[in-house]
N, C-alpha and C positions, 0 to 999 in steps of 0.2 A: 145334399148333407151327408148322405151315405158314402158318396164317392170321396168327399173330403175326409171322412173318418178313415177310409181304406187307405187314402194317400198318406195320411198322418201315421197310421200303423205301419206301412211299408217303409216310410221314411225312418221311423224309429228303429224297425228291424235292420235296415240297412246301416244304420249308424252303429247299432250294437254289434253287428256282424263285422263291420270294419275295425271297430276297437278290438274284438276278439282276434281277428286275424292278423292285425297289424304287428303284434310281437313277433310272430312266426315270419312274416315277411322281413322284418327288421333283422332277425337272426340270420336269414339266408342271404340277405343283402350285405350284412356286416362281414359274412364269411368270405366275400369275394372282394373286400376292400382292405386297404392297409390300416394300420393301427391309427395313424393320424387322421385318416379320412372318417374312421369310425367315431373317433373323439369329437370331430367337427360336426358330426351328425349327418353325414351324407347317407342319403336314402336310396340311391340309384346303385344297382349292381355294378361292381368294378370289373377289373381284369386281373386280379391278383390271387384267384382261387388256387391255381397250382403253386404259386410261391408260398401262400399260406400252408398248403398241404405239404410241400416239401419240408418247410420249417417245422411243422408239427411232427412229421415223421422222423425228422433228424433229432428232435429233442426229447420226444416221448415214444415209448413202444406201444404204439396204439393198437396194433394187431394182437399183441399178447393181451393187452388190457381188455379189448374187445372180446377176444375169446373166453377169457376168465369171466367176464360179466355174463356172457351167454351161457356158459356152462353152469355157473352158479344159479342163475335165474331159471334155466330150464330144469335142472335137478330139483330145486326148491319148489318150482311150480308142480311138477309131477308128483313128488312126495306129498306135498301139502294137500293136493286135490284128493289123493287116495285117503290119506289120515282124516282130514276134516269132513269128507263126504261119508266115511265109514261111521265117524262119530256123530254127525248130524242124523244119519239114518238110524243108527241105534238109539239115540235119544228120542226119537219120535215113534219109530215102529214098536219098540219095546219099553216105552215110557211108563213110568210109575212116578209115585210121590218122591221117592229118594232120588230118581234120576232127575226130576224137576228141580229139586233142591241143588243137586250137583250143577245143573245147567245154570241156575241163578248164580252161583259162585263163580262159574267160568265168565259169565257176563259181567259181574263185578270187576273181574280182572281187566276188562277193557278201560277202566278208569285209572289204572295204575300206569304211570308214564314209563316208557322204555328206559329212561336214564336212571330211574330207581332201582332197577334190576340189572343194569348193565355191569356193575362191579362184580356182584355174585356170579353172574354168567361168565364174565372174563376169567375169574378165578377157577371156575369149573372147567372151562374150555383149556386153560393153561395147565391144570393139574392132570387132565387126560391127555395132554399133548396134541390137542387139536388146533393149535395156532397155524395159520396158513393153510388150512385144509377146507375142503368142501362141507364136511360134517360140521365144523365150527361155524361156518357161515349160515347153514340152514337151521342150525338147532334152536335158536330163539323164536324163529317164525315158522316152524314146520307145522304148527297148529295154531290157529288164531281164533278167538271168540267170535269175530264177525263171520268168517267162513263157516264155522260150525253152526251159528244161528241161521246163516242163509240156507245151508243144506237142510237143516231141520225144518225151516219154513217150507222149502220146497217138498220135502218128504210128506208133508200133511196133505198135499194134493195128489200123492201116489195112490192109485186105485187099490185099495186093500182087497177087493174081491179077486183081482187078478192074482194077488199074492197067495190068498188061500187056496185058489184053484192050482196054483203052481205047487203049493205044499202037498195038495192031495195027489198030484201027479208024481210026487216023489222028488222034487227038486230040493236040494239043500238050501240053507239060509245064504251060504256064500254065492251059490249059482244064482239065486233070486237077486242078489244084489248086483252082481257083475253082468248078468245076462238080461235083467229086466229092469232094474232101478237105473242103472248108469245109462243105457240107451234112451230111456224115457226123459231123463233130465239133462239132456244135451245142451239146452240153453243155459241152465244153471252152471254146469261145468264150464261152458264158454265164458260166462260172466265172472266166475270165480278164477279161471285162468287168466283173464285180462287183468284183473285186479292183483292177483298174486305176481304175475310176471312184472308188471309195471313197478310195484313196490320193491321186488327184489332187484330189478335192474337199476332203479334209482336209489337204492340203499347206499348211504355214505358212511354214517356214524359207526355202525358195527363193523364193517370192513375196515375202516380206518383204525379201529382198536385192535382187531385180531390179525390182520394182514400186515405183519411187520416186514415181510420180505417183499422187495420190489417186483419179483417175478409173480406175485399173487395179487398185484394191484388190479382194480376195477376201472371201468371208464369214468364214474364219478370222481374217483381218486385222481385220475390223470387230469380231468378238467380242473380240479382244486390245486393240482401241482402247477398249473400254468399261471396262477395268481400269486404265487409265493415269492416271486423274484422282486428285485428293486424296480424293474420296468415290466409292465404287463403289455404283451402284444395282443390287443383286443381282436384284431382280425383272426389270428391263429386261435385265440380263446373261443371265438364265436364259431369257428369251423369245428373245433372239438366238441362244443355244445350241440352243433347240428349233427355230428356223427352219433353222439350220445343219444339224441332224441329220435332218431330214424327207427330203431327197432320197436320202440313202444308205440311209436305212431303207426307203424305197419301192422302191428298186432291188433291195435284198437280198430283201425279202419277195416281190417279183414273180418273182425268179430263184432262190429258194432251192432248189427241186427240181433245176432244171438245174445249180445250183452244186454240190450234193452229188454229182450224177451225174459232173460234170466233174472234181471234186477226186479222186474214185475211179477215174477213167479209163474210165468206161462209154462204150460207142460204140453209137450207134443208126443 
């Protein structure tokens, strides 16, 4: 009976794993086939990878879009980690009733959809001349309630005795943050970096609004451009999707252990 239960459990896990992995396999397979073969449902990898790649490079400036996406995502991730960790650290270490009220208001902002603030943000970015710029891209998401909350929760497990000892030894508050808090919260920073980088890389709506110049396009915008013609080349489209997926997949697989620790609030 126990063996039968284990067999059923493993069978269920195998089925769920296959369902989870199949879309990724189909994406890779479709990137190597012609459009007609993709439409017909061919699941076996083909021999048209280089042809799809040449067509993609001939119709879209993939290199520039890839570089733009990486630049925007890297800068946004770096700035967001510093800003949100400072905010979360300050809300917890120096908290009082007033700061708790401000934190509650910040958390309420999570319920406001981005489309409700997109028009005022666009007017502000346009007024300051930040269209087609990096600062225009990172401005709406440089500080998010979720990351502030995550760093605040992690700061609750930060040893206060060590902080008091550092203050007695003469360390300033800034040095305590950068030399003691940040190294201690490596897993939280890894989780926050993964989330922020993936969101920034996959962002489409806001770049579509402010990136009016073709030289400022990102990879998601290039993928969307491939579907705007009268006829869609699905082999080339899936190759573009594959290229767009690789950076986030690499970041996640490299940081998956630290990501899990950071989400659960582990401190080392």
